N, CA, C and O of each residue as an XYZ file, in Angstrom:
816
protein
N      90.427    -18.098      0.531
C      91.841    -18.450      0.380
C      92.707    -17.199      0.349
O      93.776    -17.160      0.958
N      92.232    -16.158     -0.378
C      92.975    -14.900     -0.456
C      93.067    -14.255      0.914
O      94.112    -13.722      1.287
N      91.960    -14.305      1.674
C      91.955    -13.729      3.016
C      92.970    -14.444      3.897
O      93.683    -13.809      4.674
N      93.032    -15.761      3.776
C      93.971    -16.532      4.580
C      95.411    -16.174      4.231
O      96.256    -16.059      5.120
N      95.697    -15.996      2.939
C      97.045    -15.621      2.513
C      97.432    -14.256      3.043
O      98.570    -14.044      3.460
N      96.480    -13.322      3.027
C      96.751    -11.986      3.553
C      96.996    -12.033      5.060
O      97.866    -11.337      5.583
N      96.219    -12.859      5.742
C      96.407    -13.007      7.178
C      97.776    -13.591      7.492
O      98.438    -13.171      8.441
N      98.193    -14.563      6.688
C      99.505    -15.170      6.902
C     100.623    -14.160      6.665
O     101.621    -14.151      7.385
N     100.450    -13.304      5.646
C     101.458    -12.280      5.364
C     101.562    -11.299      6.519
O     102.662    -10.960      6.955
N     100.409    -10.840      7.020
C     100.408     -9.940      8.165
C     101.007    -10.621      9.383
O     101.707    -10.001     10.184
N     100.720    -11.897      9.505
C     101.246    -12.666     10.632
C     102.762    -12.718     10.609
O     103.411    -12.544     11.641
N     103.328    -12.959      9.435
C     104.781    -13.016      9.312
C     105.427    -11.679      9.664
O     106.485    -11.642     10.292
N     104.789    -10.586      9.258
C     105.312     -9.258      9.590
C     105.252     -9.010     11.090
O     106.189     -8.466     11.674
N     104.136     -9.415     11.719
C     104.011     -9.270     13.165
C     105.054    -10.093     13.899
O     105.612     -9.662     14.908
N     105.305    -11.280     13.379
C     106.306    -12.142     14.005
C     107.683    -11.504     13.979
O     108.427    -11.569     14.958
N     108.018    -10.888     12.853
C     109.318    -10.229     12.736
C     109.447     -9.115     13.760
O     110.486     -8.969     14.404
N     108.381     -8.328     13.908
C     108.397     -7.236     14.875
C     108.504     -7.762     16.301
O     109.238     -7.214     17.124
N     107.763     -8.830     16.583
C     107.803     -9.412     17.925
C     109.189     -9.943     18.256
O     109.701     -9.745     19.357
N     109.781    -10.617     17.289
C     111.103    -11.187     17.524
C     112.150    -10.099     17.721
O     113.038    -10.224     18.564
N     112.040     -9.040     16.943
C     112.983     -7.941     17.097
C     112.774     -7.245     18.439
O     113.732     -6.870     19.114
N     111.510     -7.081     18.811
C     111.203     -6.408     20.065
C     111.747     -7.190     21.252
O     112.285     -6.604     22.191
N     111.608     -8.518     21.212
C     112.056     -9.339     22.329
C     113.523     -9.736     22.182
O     114.062    -10.455     23.023
N     114.171     -9.263     21.107
C     115.580     -9.556     20.866
C     115.850    -11.065     20.830
O     116.835    -11.559     21.379
N     114.916    -11.785     20.148
C     115.099    -13.224     20.015
C     116.227    -13.502     19.032
O     116.530    -12.689     18.159
N     116.825    -14.642     19.189
C     117.875    -15.089     18.284
C     117.298    -15.188     16.870
O     116.286    -15.854     16.650
N     117.950    -14.519     15.915
C     117.447    -14.534     14.543
C     117.521    -15.922     13.922
O     116.892    -16.177     12.896
N     118.278    -16.811     14.532
C     118.324    -18.176     14.026
C     116.961    -18.846     14.133
O     116.619    -19.700     13.314
N     116.185    -18.462     15.137
C     114.852    -19.035     15.302
C     113.940    -18.598     14.171
O     113.174    -19.398     13.633
N     114.024    -17.330     13.814
C     113.224    -16.823     12.700
C     113.628    -17.490     11.395
O     112.777    -17.817     10.568
N     114.926    -17.690     11.212
C     115.412    -18.344     10.000
C     114.956    -19.802      9.959
O     114.601    -20.319      8.900
N     114.969    -20.458     11.116
C     114.510    -21.845     11.202
C     113.054    -21.957     10.778
O     112.688    -22.847     10.010
N     112.235    -21.061     11.278
C     110.811    -21.079     10.943
C     110.613    -20.836      9.456
O     109.784    -21.487      8.822
N     111.369    -19.904      8.902
C     111.265    -19.609      7.476
C     111.678    -20.826      6.641
O     111.034    -21.138      5.639
N     112.742    -21.507      7.048
C     113.218    -22.685      6.315
C     112.204    -23.823      6.367
O     111.967    -24.497      5.365
N     111.611    -24.031      7.534
C     110.629    -25.106      7.677
C     109.381    -24.807      6.857
O     108.832    -25.695      6.205
N     108.936    -23.554      6.892
C     107.758    -23.172      6.100
C     108.015    -23.398      4.616
O     107.149    -23.905      3.902
N     109.205    -23.023      4.153
C     109.551    -23.210      2.742
C     109.599    -24.693      2.383
O     109.138    -25.092      1.314
N     110.158    -25.508      3.278
C     110.223    -26.948      3.023
C     108.828    -27.554      2.953
O     108.564    -28.424      2.123
N     107.947    -27.102      3.815
C     106.577    -27.637      3.842
C     105.811    -27.295      2.571
O     105.116    -28.143      2.011
N     105.939    -26.061      2.124
C     105.163    -25.623      0.968
C     105.750    -26.103     -0.360
O     105.006    -26.421     -1.288
N     107.069    -26.156     -0.452
C     107.697    -26.475     -1.725
C     108.068    -27.947     -1.892
O     108.116    -28.450     -3.015
N     108.330    -28.638     -0.786
C     108.764    -30.026     -0.900
C     107.768    -31.022     -0.299
O     107.248    -31.893     -0.996
N     107.511    -30.878      1.007
C     106.731    -31.895      1.698
C     105.286    -31.919      1.225
O     104.712    -32.993      1.042
N     104.697    -30.758      1.027
C     103.305    -30.705      0.581
C     103.064    -31.494     -0.699
O     102.214    -32.384     -0.718
N     103.796    -31.185     -1.774
C     103.616    -31.942     -3.020
C     103.944    -33.427     -2.878
O     103.255    -34.275     -3.445
N     104.995    -33.738     -2.124
C     105.363    -35.152     -1.940
C     104.280    -35.904     -1.163
O     103.989    -37.062     -1.463
N     103.695    -35.254     -0.179
C     102.640    -35.892      0.601
C     101.402    -36.139     -0.256
O     100.784    -37.202     -0.180
N     101.050    -35.155     -1.066
C      99.893    -35.321     -1.950
C     100.085    -36.506     -2.888
O      99.170    -37.304     -3.088
N     101.282    -36.614     -3.461
C     101.571    -37.726     -4.374
C     101.569    -39.061     -3.638
O     101.087    -40.063     -4.167
N     102.108    -39.078     -2.422
C     102.170    -40.318     -1.644
C     100.776    -40.814     -1.279
O     100.511    -42.015     -1.315
N      99.894    -39.896     -0.932
C      98.521    -40.270     -0.586
C      97.797    -40.814     -1.816
O      97.104    -41.828     -1.740
N      97.962    -40.138     -2.940
C      97.302    -40.576     -4.175
C      97.780    -41.949     -4.616
O      96.998    -42.737     -5.149
N      99.070    -42.245     -4.396
C      99.662    -43.502     -4.859
C      99.711    -44.581     -3.780
O     100.251    -45.663     -4.010
N      99.148    -44.291     -2.600
C      99.198    -45.243     -1.480
C     100.634    -45.696     -1.209
O     100.893    -46.880     -0.996
N     101.547    -44.749     -1.220
C     102.970    -45.031     -1.023
C     103.278    -44.996      0.471
O     103.626    -43.948      1.016
N     103.148    -46.150      1.131
C     103.325    -46.215      2.587
C     104.741    -45.852      3.015
O     104.933    -45.209      4.047
N     105.721    -46.257      2.238
C     107.118    -45.979      2.607
C     107.385    -44.480      2.626
O     108.004    -43.966      3.557
N     106.921    -43.785      1.603
C     107.091    -42.331      1.557
C     106.297    -41.646      2.654
O     106.765    -40.675      3.250
N     105.092    -42.148      2.926
C     104.276    -41.577      3.993
C     104.985    -41.674      5.344
O     105.009    -40.714      6.114
N     105.558    -42.840      5.619
C     106.283    -43.016      6.883
C     107.471    -42.068      6.961
O     107.743    -41.488      8.012
N     108.177    -41.915      5.845
C     109.331    -41.024      5.814
C     108.918    -39.572      6.044
O     109.586    -38.838      6.772
N     107.825    -39.166      5.426
C     107.345    -37.800      5.592
C     106.849    -37.557      7.015
O     107.041    -36.473      7.566
N     106.214    -38.564      7.607
C     105.772    -38.446      8.998
C     106.969    -38.210      9.919
O     106.918    -37.377     10.824
N     108.043    -38.958      9.671
C     109.255    -38.796     10.476
C     109.849    -37.402     10.293
O     110.280    -36.770     11.258
N     109.868    -36.927      9.042
C     110.433    -35.614      8.759
C     109.613    -34.508      9.418
O     110.167    -33.586     10.017
N     108.304    -34.606      9.303
C     107.429    -33.601      9.913
C     107.525    -33.639     11.433
O     107.534    -32.599     12.092
N     107.597    -34.851     11.983
C     107.743    -34.975     13.428
C     109.035    -34.358     13.922
O     109.073    -33.730     14.980
N     110.093    -34.540     13.147
C     111.387    -33.951     13.506
C     111.312    -32.428     13.470
O     111.871    -31.760     14.340
N     110.632    -31.878     12.478
C     110.467    -30.425     12.396
C     109.723    -29.904     13.629
O     110.108    -28.889     14.210
N     108.667    -30.599     14.020
C     107.890    -30.171     15.193
C     108.754    -30.192     16.450
O     108.672    -29.288     17.281
N     109.578    -31.222     16.584
C     110.448    -31.327     17.752
C     111.500    -30.223     17.757
O     111.808    -29.663     18.810
N     112.044    -29.911     16.602
C     113.056    -28.847     16.514
C     112.446    -27.495     16.893
O     113.061    -26.701     17.604
N     111.230    -27.250     16.408
C     110.557    -25.988     16.730
C     110.297    -25.887     18.231
O     110.559    -24.850     18.841
N     109.781    -26.964     18.827
C     109.517    -26.965     20.266
C     110.810    -26.740     21.064
O     110.822    -26.019     22.061
N     111.890    -27.370     20.606
C     113.177    -27.195     21.282
C     113.642    -25.745     21.182
O     114.211    -25.202     22.129
N     113.398    -25.122     20.031
C     113.754    -23.717     19.853
C     112.981    -22.809     20.794
O     113.534    -21.860     21.348
N     111.691    -23.107     20.973
C     110.884    -22.323     21.905
C     111.442    -22.426     23.325
O     111.547    -21.431     24.043
N     111.794    -23.648     23.709
C     112.308    -23.866     25.065
C     113.665    -23.188     25.262
O     113.907    -22.551     26.287
N     114.544    -23.334     24.270
C     115.888    -22.770     24.377
C     115.852    -21.258     24.478
O     116.615    -20.661     25.237
N     114.959    -20.636     23.707
C     114.890    -19.176     23.690
C     113.920    -18.618     24.729
O     113.757    -17.405     24.854
N     113.271    -19.530     25.480
C     112.297    -19.106     26.497
C     111.274    -18.143     25.898
O     111.009    -17.072     26.445
N     110.710    -18.546     24.771
C     109.744    -17.710     24.058
C     108.471    -17.567     24.887
O     107.946    -18.554     25.404
N     107.981    -16.346     25.011
C     106.754    -16.098     25.766
C     105.578    -16.803     25.109
O     105.584    -17.046     23.902
N     104.564    -17.130     25.916
C     103.452    -17.957     25.441
C     102.729    -17.343     24.241
O     102.476    -18.030     23.251
N     102.395    -16.043     24.326
C     101.660    -15.430     23.226
C     102.500    -15.377     21.959
O     101.988    -15.575     20.858
N     103.797    -15.109     22.119
C     104.690    -15.110     20.961
C     104.784    -16.509     20.367
O     104.821    -16.674     19.148
N     104.822    -17.506     21.229
C     104.888    -18.881     20.743
C     103.648    -19.240     19.935
O     103.740    -19.940     18.927
N     102.496    -18.764     20.374
C     101.255    -19.041     19.638
C     101.326    -18.463     18.232
O     100.945    -19.119     17.262
N     101.816    -17.230     18.126
C     101.923    -16.603     16.808
C     102.968    -17.303     15.946
O     102.795    -17.444     14.736
N     104.035    -17.731     16.572
C     105.051    -18.469     15.827
C     104.491    -19.793     15.306
O     104.729    -20.164     14.157
N     103.757    -20.491     16.143
C     103.132    -21.736     15.708
C     102.113    -21.483     14.597
O     101.989    -22.270     13.658
N     101.389    -20.371     14.721
C     100.396    -20.044     13.700
C     101.053    -19.782     12.344
O     100.486    -20.100     11.299
N     102.255    -19.198     12.372
C     102.967    -18.959     11.118
C     103.412    -20.269     10.478
O     103.691    -20.327      9.280
N     103.474    -21.326     11.299
C     103.816    -22.662     10.810
C     102.573    -23.539     10.710
O     102.656    -24.758     10.854
N     101.437    -22.925     10.465
C     100.169    -23.665     10.370
C     100.287    -24.800      9.356
O      99.753    -25.890      9.562
N     100.993    -24.528      8.258
C     101.149    -25.547      7.222
C     101.861    -26.777      7.754
O     101.512    -27.900      7.391
N     102.853    -26.579      8.610
C     103.581    -27.702      9.201
C     102.637    -28.610      9.981
O     102.648    -29.828      9.802
N     101.829    -28.017     10.839
C     100.940    -28.803     11.683
C      99.799    -29.414     10.864
O      99.321    -30.507     11.170
N      99.372    -28.704      9.830
C      98.337    -29.243      8.946
C      98.853    -30.476      8.209
O      98.168    -31.497      8.147
N     100.053    -30.381      7.654
C     100.644    -31.517      6.952
C     100.911    -32.677      7.907
O     100.767    -33.841      7.532
N     101.298    -32.359      9.138
C     101.529    -33.399     10.138
C     100.239    -34.171     10.412
O     100.254    -35.399     10.503
N      99.132    -33.456     10.540
C      97.839    -34.098     10.780
C      97.424    -34.966      9.595
O      96.944    -36.086      9.770
N      97.614    -34.435      8.391
C      97.236    -35.181      7.188
C      98.096    -36.427      7.026
O      97.592    -37.506      6.713
N      99.402    -36.267      7.241
C     100.324    -37.389      7.070
C     100.060    -38.488      8.086
O     100.072    -39.670      7.742
N      99.820    -38.105      9.343
C      99.569    -39.109     10.380
C      98.270    -39.844     10.120
O      98.173    -41.048     10.357
N      97.262    -39.117      9.628
C      95.985    -39.755      9.313
C      96.131    -40.725      8.147
O      95.552    -41.812      8.160
N      96.902    -40.332      7.143
C      97.089    -41.189      5.970
C      97.949    -42.409      6.288
O      97.704    -43.500      5.774
N      98.949    -42.219      7.132
C      99.868    -43.319      7.440
C      99.262    -44.322      8.410
O      99.481    -45.526      8.284
N      98.498    -43.822      9.381
C      97.952    -44.699     10.415
C      96.468    -44.992     10.214
O      95.863    -45.715     11.005
N      95.879    -44.429      9.149
C      94.441    -44.558      8.912
C      93.631    -44.060     10.102
O      92.489    -44.469     10.310
N      94.239    -43.173     10.875
C      93.575    -42.640     12.057
C      94.168    -41.272     12.374
O      95.355    -41.177     12.688
N      93.365    -40.209     12.297
C      93.884    -38.870     12.559
C      94.316    -38.696     14.005
O      93.796    -39.357     14.904
N      95.267    -37.804     14.218
C      95.811    -37.543     15.545
C      95.016    -36.426     16.209
O      94.957    -35.307     15.699
N      94.407    -36.735     17.345
C      93.551    -35.768     18.035
C      94.327    -34.528     18.468
O      93.813    -33.412     18.398
N      95.582    -34.729     18.923
C      96.367    -33.596     19.397
C      96.626    -32.599     18.272
O      96.554    -31.388     18.480
N      96.927    -33.112     17.080
C      97.173    -32.228     15.938
C      95.920    -31.454     15.573
O      95.985    -30.260     15.282
N      94.771    -32.137     15.587
C      93.514    -31.471     15.264
C      93.190    -30.372     16.275
O      92.725    -29.292     15.912
N      93.444    -30.667     17.545
C      93.179    -29.679     18.593
C      94.071    -28.449     18.418
O      93.607    -27.318     18.563
N      95.346    -28.668     18.109
C      96.274    -27.557     17.907
C      95.870    -26.719     16.704
O      95.898    -25.490     16.769
N      95.495    -27.367     15.611
C      95.085    -26.643     14.410
C      93.844    -25.795     14.681
O      93.763    -24.650     14.236
N      92.884    -26.351     15.408
C      91.679    -25.598     15.737
C      92.012    -24.399     16.623
O      91.467    -23.310     16.441
N      92.916    -24.611     17.586
C      93.297    -23.528     18.494
C      94.050    -22.423     17.764
O      93.814    -21.241     18.014
N      94.956    -22.799     16.863
C      95.717    -21.799     16.116
C      94.818    -21.025     15.166
O      94.956    -19.810     15.025
N      93.896    -21.728     14.512
C      92.955    -21.047     13.609
C      92.090    -20.071     14.395
O      91.759    -18.994     13.898
N      91.725    -20.439     15.612
C      90.919    -19.553     16.454
C      91.683    -18.287     16.812
O      91.082    -17.232     17.015
N      93.004    -18.387     16.891
C      93.825    -17.230     17.238
C      93.986    -16.266     16.067
O      93.841    -15.055     16.238
N      94.283    -16.792     14.878
C      94.644    -15.923     13.754
C      93.480    -15.617     12.813
O      93.467    -14.568     12.170
N      92.501    -16.525     12.727
C      91.350    -16.269     11.847
C      90.096    -16.871     12.468
O      89.516    -17.808     11.920
N      89.672    -16.328     13.623
C      88.508    -16.873     14.324
C      87.240    -16.813     13.474
O      86.936    -15.799     12.847
N      86.516    -17.922     13.473
C      85.283    -17.981     12.709
C      85.466    -18.311     11.244
O      84.492    -18.373     10.494
N      86.713    -18.525     10.825
C      86.965    -18.857      9.423
C      86.554    -20.296      9.131
O      86.246    -21.059     10.046
N      86.551    -20.661      7.849
C      86.223    -22.034      7.471
C      87.250    -23.004      8.038
O      86.911    -24.124      8.422
N      88.535    -22.562      8.090
C      89.576    -23.419      8.654
C      89.328    -23.660     10.148
O      89.482    -24.779     10.636
N      88.948    -22.608     10.860
C      88.663    -22.733     12.288
C      87.538    -23.739     12.518
O      87.667    -24.644     13.342
N      86.444    -23.578     11.795
C      85.301    -24.460     11.970
C      85.629    -25.887     11.542
O      85.234    -26.846     12.205
N      86.352    -26.022     10.434
C      86.687    -27.350      9.917
C      87.500    -28.153     10.926
O      87.148    -29.289     11.247
N      88.594    -27.564     11.431
C      89.468    -28.315     12.323
C      88.826    -28.543     13.690
O      89.087    -29.564     14.327
N      87.998    -27.620     14.147
C      87.264    -27.838     15.397
C      86.310    -29.019     15.252
O      86.183    -29.838     16.162
N      85.640    -29.103     14.104
C      84.724    -30.214     13.865
C      85.471    -31.536     13.753
O      85.013    -32.561     14.259
N      86.621    -31.509     13.090
C      87.402    -32.731     12.963
C      87.871    -33.215     14.336
O      87.843    -34.410     14.630
N      88.297    -32.275     15.160
C      88.736    -32.636     16.507
C      87.583    -33.234     17.301
O      87.755    -34.238     17.991
N      86.420    -32.625     17.206
C      85.252    -33.118     17.933
C      84.866    -34.519     17.455
O      84.485    -35.361     18.268
N      84.959    -34.776     16.162
C      84.600    -36.089     15.620
C      85.532    -37.182     16.159
O      85.093    -38.281     16.499
N      86.832    -36.851     16.228
C      87.799    -37.828     16.737
C      87.540    -38.124     18.211
O      87.549    -39.281     18.630
N      87.310    -37.076     18.987
C      87.063    -37.250     20.419
C      85.776    -38.046     20.655
O      85.725    -38.899     21.541
N      84.741    -37.766     19.865
C      83.462    -38.448     20.041
C      83.567    -39.938     19.761
O      82.771    -40.722     20.278
N      84.544    -40.338     18.944
C      84.727    -41.752     18.625
C      85.343    -42.533     19.778
O      85.330    -43.763     19.772
N      85.883    -41.826     20.766
C      86.509    -42.457     21.924
C      85.495    -42.493     23.068
O      85.098    -41.447     23.581
N      85.082    -43.682     23.462
C      84.059    -43.813     24.489
C      84.482    -43.195     25.822
O      83.636    -42.704     26.569
N      85.768    -43.215     26.127
C      86.237    -42.652     27.389
C      86.024    -41.145     27.453
O      85.928    -40.576     28.540
N      85.949    -40.493     26.283
C      85.784    -39.041     26.261
C      84.455    -38.607     26.859
O      84.305    -37.461     27.283
N      83.485    -39.526     26.895
C      82.181    -39.194     27.463
C      82.252    -39.092     28.987
O      81.334    -38.566     29.617
N      83.329    -39.587     29.574
C      83.431    -39.619     31.023
C      84.533    -38.716     31.575
O      84.471    -38.300     32.732
N      85.542    -38.410     30.756
C      86.674    -37.623     31.274
C      86.599    -36.143     30.923
O      87.538    -35.399     31.206
N      85.515    -35.706     30.322
C      85.338    -34.286     30.016
C      85.906    -33.850     28.681
O      85.728    -32.698     28.285
N      86.594    -34.753     27.970
C      87.210    -34.378     26.689
C      86.160    -34.022     25.645
O      86.342    -33.077     24.878
N      85.066    -34.769     25.611
C      84.018    -34.486     24.631
C      83.365    -33.142     24.912
O      83.045    -32.396     23.987
N      83.168    -32.834     26.190
C      82.572    -31.538     26.546
C      83.474    -30.397     26.091
O      82.995    -29.374     25.601
N      84.781    -30.578     26.257
C      85.733    -29.553     25.815
C      85.695    -29.398     24.298
O      85.723    -28.280     23.783
N      85.630    -30.526     23.581
C      85.584    -30.480     22.121
C      84.299    -29.818     21.639
O      84.313    -29.057     20.672
N      83.187    -30.109     22.315
C      81.912    -29.478     21.966
C      81.993    -27.971     22.141
O      81.466    -27.211     21.329
N      82.657    -27.546     23.206
C      82.804    -26.112     23.464
C      83.626    -25.445     22.362
O      83.309    -24.334     21.936
N      84.679    -26.120     21.901
C      85.504    -25.575     20.822
C      84.684    -25.372     19.550
O      84.803    -24.345     18.882
N      83.851    -26.361     19.223
C      83.025    -26.253     18.013
C      81.970    -25.167     18.186
O      81.731    -24.376     17.273
N      81.343    -25.131     19.352
C      80.323    -24.119     19.630
C      80.910    -22.720     19.500
O      80.279    -21.838     18.918
N      82.106    -22.506     20.033
C      82.760    -21.199     19.929
C      83.081    -20.853     18.479
O      82.957    -19.699     18.067
N      83.498    -21.868     17.702
C      83.793    -21.625     16.290
C      82.536    -21.194     15.540
O      82.588    -20.286     14.711
N      81.410    -21.840     15.827
C      80.138    -21.454     15.201
C      79.750    -20.028     15.584
O      79.304    -19.247     14.744
N      79.928    -19.700     16.869
C      79.557    -18.357     17.331
C      80.420    -17.289     16.670
O      79.929    -16.220     16.308
N      81.721    -17.588     16.513
C      82.604    -16.622     15.872
C      82.269    -16.452     14.389
O      82.505    -15.395     13.804
N      81.727    -17.490     13.805
C      81.413    -17.440     12.369
C      80.016    -16.862     12.100
O      79.827    -16.072     11.176
N      79.041    -17.273     12.928
C      77.652    -16.915     12.653
C      77.029    -15.992     13.702
O      75.884    -15.571     13.540
N      77.751    -15.673     14.763
C      77.178    -14.877     15.835
C      76.629    -15.760     16.934
O      76.835    -16.974     16.931
N      75.932    -15.150     17.871
C      75.405    -15.890     19.026
C      74.241    -16.768     18.589
O      73.166    -16.262     18.266
N      74.451    -18.079     18.580
C      73.414    -19.008     18.144
C      72.918    -19.809     19.346
O      73.616    -19.965     20.348
N      71.697    -20.310     19.213
C      71.105    -21.088     20.297
C      71.693    -22.494     20.330
O      72.272    -22.965     19.351
N      71.535    -23.143     21.457
C      72.005    -24.522     21.584
C      71.267    -25.436     20.612
O      71.848    -26.372     20.063
N      69.968    -25.155     20.403
C      69.173    -25.982     19.495
C      69.684    -25.872     18.061
O      69.776    -26.869     17.345
N      70.019    -24.629     17.646
C      70.537    -24.440     16.294
C      71.903    -25.088     16.149
O      72.212    -25.684     15.117
N      72.717    -24.968     17.190
C      74.025    -25.613     17.166
C      73.880    -27.122     16.998
O      74.583    -27.733     16.193
N      72.972    -27.717     17.757
C      72.773    -29.153     17.677
C      72.283    -29.571     16.289
O      72.674    -30.620     15.776
N      71.424    -28.742     15.685
C      70.943    -29.034     14.336
C      72.097    -29.017     13.336
O      72.178    -29.879     12.461
N      72.987    -28.036     13.468
C      74.152    -27.955     12.593
C      75.060    -29.169     12.781
O      75.592    -29.715     11.814
N      75.229    -29.582     14.037
C      76.064    -30.736     14.318
C      75.457    -32.017     13.751
O      76.177    -32.877     13.244
N      74.139    -32.143     13.837
C      73.466    -33.309     13.272
C      73.675    -33.372     11.759
O      73.907    -34.442     11.197
N      73.590    -32.211     11.112
C      73.819    -32.157      9.666
C      75.256    -32.524      9.325
O      75.514    -33.217      8.341
N      76.191    -32.052     10.150
C      77.598    -32.354      9.932
C      77.852    -33.854     10.079
O      78.601    -34.438      9.297
N      77.235    -34.471     11.071
C      77.420    -35.902     11.293
C      76.823    -36.725     10.154
O      77.352    -37.780      9.803
N      75.730    -36.245      9.582
C      75.137    -36.926      8.437
C      76.068    -36.873      7.230
O      76.195    -37.844      6.484
N      76.723    -35.712      7.048
C      77.675    -35.580      5.950
C      78.869    -36.503      6.154
O      79.342    -37.135      5.210
N      79.355    -36.578      7.393
C      80.494    -37.441      7.688
C      80.148    -38.910      7.518
O      80.999    -39.715      7.138
N      78.891    -39.261      7.802
C      78.466    -40.649      7.644
C      78.344    -41.025      6.173
O      78.504    -42.187      5.801
N      78.055    -40.018      5.335
C      77.882    -40.276      3.906
C      79.204    -40.379      3.166
O      79.281    -41.013      2.113
N      80.245    -39.761      3.709
C      81.557    -39.789      3.036
C      82.646    -39.596      4.055
O      82.444    -38.930      5.070
N      83.815    -40.181      3.791
C      84.968    -40.017      4.667
C      85.446    -38.578      4.593
O      85.449    -38.003      3.505
N      85.856    -37.963      5.718
C      86.372    -36.585      5.683
C      87.681    -36.500      4.931
O      88.551    -37.355      5.094
N      87.826    -35.473      4.106
C      89.037    -35.274      3.321
C      89.944    -34.330      4.087
O      89.765    -33.113      4.039
N      90.923    -34.891      4.796
C      91.785    -34.075      5.638
C      92.700    -33.187      4.837
O      93.301    -32.267      5.393
N      92.826    -33.432      3.544
C      93.700    -32.584      2.732
C      93.083    -31.268      2.360
O      93.760    -30.396      1.817
N      91.782    -31.102      2.646
C      91.106    -29.877      2.256
C      90.515    -29.235      3.489
O      89.485    -29.685      3.991
N      91.141    -28.204      3.978
C      90.687    -27.561      5.195
C      89.663    -26.491      4.973
O      89.271    -25.829      5.933
N      89.191    -26.277      3.726
C      88.252    -25.210      3.458
C      86.871    -25.785      3.241
O      86.715    -26.884      2.708
N      85.872    -25.032      3.659
C      84.497    -25.401      3.452
C      83.838    -24.328      2.610
O      84.258    -23.171      2.596
N      82.831    -24.727      1.934
C      82.092    -23.757      1.139
C      81.046    -23.068      2.017
O      80.308    -22.207      1.537
């Protein structure tokens, strides 16, 4: 957790330098800062309480609020013509936003959103490759894709498998396909024994 906080701090400093270097509108930086503050100080605690109390009305409201934040951020990227690599770092600085969006959508619809899981895994791979967060979200994405029978035919499952395999390699080094499959079998057994807790992105 401490490592992740330090990475986020370094990330914010890098973002400031990137924005200054590219002479981006400072309103975009302020927008990101405001959204991050809202997520950590307001939406996060409210979402936790709503999930614990099965408060569907609050969950729907929070989903709408988070969705609006995501749309505003995307619109800001388009308006400022932010370069792709800079956009990735900006999105990574808003990891909490996308994490809460995934949790809220899963709680409200009783079904996690594959796109959110894929984005979280990709962002974690960029800023903290091989971390518990990277492996966790890659596995969650793979589990969702595997539940869709069409994914076995359209290549989506193969892509998800590759994401998980890369996360394992970044965490443990170059592992064999057999060892990877053994790890995946163990993971599936754990998932079968208990529902995944999307509110906790860390693994021991």
